[in-house]
N, C-alpha and C positions, 0 to 999 in steps of 0.2 A: 653228244655234248650239250645240245639245247635242252634235251629232256632232263639232264642232270641239273642244269641251272634252274629249270622250272620247279623241280622237286625241292631244291634248296630254298627257293623263294616261298614255296608252300610251307615249309617247316619254320622259316624265320618269321613269317607273318608281316603285319604292317610295321612301319618304322616306329621307333620309340617316341618320337615327337608327337605323332598322331595320337598314340595312346595317352600321353601326358595331357594333351589338350582335351581329350574326351573325359579324363578323370577330373580335371579342373572345371569342367563346364557346369557341373551340378553342385559345386560346393559353395558358390557365392550367389545369394539371391539378388535379383534385380531391384532397382529402386522402386519400381511399381509394386512388386510383391511386398517389400518392406513397409511401404506406406499403407497398403491395404491391410497388412497384418496389424499395424498400429491402430488403424481405425476400428478393426474388429475387436481388438482387445480393449479399446476405450469405450465404445458405445454399442457394440454388437450384441447379438443374442445367441451367439454360437455356443455349442455345448461340447464337452469333452467326452471322448469315448472311453472304454475301459482300459485301453492301452495308453491313455494319456495324450492322444493325438486329437487335434481339433478337426471336427468333421463337418465344417462348413459354418457359415454365419452370415448375418444380414446386418448392415450398418443402418441404424435408425437415428434420425434426427428428431428429437422430441419437439423442439420449438426453434424460434428464431435465435434464441440465445446460444444454440450450438454453432451458429454461423458467425455472429458478430460479437459474442461475448456477453455475459450476463450483466456487466455494469453499464453497457450501452443501451439496454432496452428499458431502463428505468427512467422515465421522463419526469423526473422530480427536481430538475434544476430550478424551475420557476418557484416551486414551493420552498426550495432551499434559500433562494434570494429573499423571498417574502418573510421567511422565519428569521433570517439574519436581521432584517430591518425591523421586524416586530419585537423580537425578544432581545436582540442586541448582544446576547451572550448565550452560546450554545455549547452543549457537551456532546461530542460525536463519538461514535463507536465504529471502528473500522475492522474489516476482515483481517485475519492474521497474515495473509499473503501480501497485504498492502497494495498501494497503487491506485485505489479507488478515490482516495481523498484528493488526489491531484486534479481531477476534473472539477471538483467543487471549488478548490482554491483558484484554479484558472478562471472560473466564471466570476469570482469576486474581483480578480485582477482586471477583467474586462470591464467591470463596472466602475473602475477608477480607484480601487482601494490599494493601499500600500501595506506591506507586511513587516511585522516584527516577530521573527521566529525565536522561540525560547524553549528550553527544556526545564521541566519541573524539578529534575534532580540537580541540586546545587543552586537553585534559584534563591534560596533564603526566604526571608519574609517578603511576600509579593507586594505588600503595601509600601514597604521601605524601598525595595528595588525599583518598582515601577513609577512611584510618584514622589519620592523624596531623594535628597542627596544622601548617598549611602557609602560607607567605607568598605574597602576591599583590601584584604591582607594578602599580598603575593607570597608564593612559596619561597621560603628562604633557604631550603635545602641544608639547614644546619650550619651554614658558613656565613651567609650574609645576615646583616642585622634585620630584625623584624620591622617591617615598614607597614604603613597604612596609607593607602591612596583613596581619594574621594572621587566618586563618579557622579555625574548629573543623573536625574531621574530618567529612566529608559523611555518611558512613554512620553513625557513632556519634551525630552530632547528630540525624539522622532517627530512629534507633532509640530515643533518649531521648524523642522527641516522639510516639511511636506511642501510640494509645489502648490501654487494657488488653485490649480484645477483638480486637485486630489479630492476624492470623495470622503476619505477618512483613512484610519489606520486600523488594521486587523492584528491583534495580538494572538498569534497562533502558538499554543503551548502543547508540546508533546509530553507523553508520560505523565499526564495530569492525574492519573490514578493514585499516585503516591502523595498527593496533597491532602491535607486535613480538611474537615468540613468548614472550619473557620477560614482557611485560605481560599476554598472554593466560593464561599460567601462573598469574600472581598472581590474576587474576579467577577462574580455575577453582578456586583454593584459598581464595578469600575466604569461601565458606560454611562451611568448616571452622574458620576464625578467628572468624566471627560466625554462630552456628548459625541465627539467625532471618533470615538474608539469603539471597536467591536471585538469581542473575545470569542475565540474558538479553542476549546480545551478537549484534547483527546483523553477521554476518561476510561478507555478499555477497548476490548475487542468483541466483535459479534460476527455471526455468519454472514451478515450483509451490512452494507453501510447504512447507518441510521443516526439520528440525532434527537436530542431533547433539550428543552430550555435548561440552562445551567442553574437557574433558581430552583427548579424542581429537584435537581440532583443535590444541591446544597441545603435543601430543606427550608428555603425561604418562603415557599408558597403553602406550606402545611398550616392548617388552622387548628388551634387548640380547642377541644370540646370542653365546655364548662358544664359541670354538673348542676 
């Protein structure tokens, strides 16, 4: 009787639950393997065999930018502040992924500046909108009568509302690449009309954060050659 039971156990084998656990053990990679795989795919030098399987790799860190981010290793905030005070109107070019301009905006805020954020699309005439009383026609949706409201100058209104300890007002304009050269020229001359105003215009994108004087972009510093 005992020998028959032993023979049955040999034919049956291990319980199904144990086999299920053994099958599931190799299907799900651990967190450590997943992280290492991502590191190798991102910055490694591993190669692929003919079968398409990765045959080993080494994670290389080229510089300090791989650890703390490329935007944090550019020690140009001092030059940024000096250029803002010197030129008073700058055209900036930001990376497509965005986020870099926030560091420079925050540093201006630490210096005591207040901000007026505007978009170039729908701005209208910059001179009229920023320095003069200008009309605005709200949408009537085809049912209400067409009305016209008058608003105070955007820049003068903000300047009058600044606290006494404020250093000035920064007019930060996004999508300024759609503005014409005449409109950019007015923005470049706005700090000379309002001495406490600084102008930052986002005029496009570049692979790294950079800036130029807005007068150069608007063509105010070009000298004509006389024959």
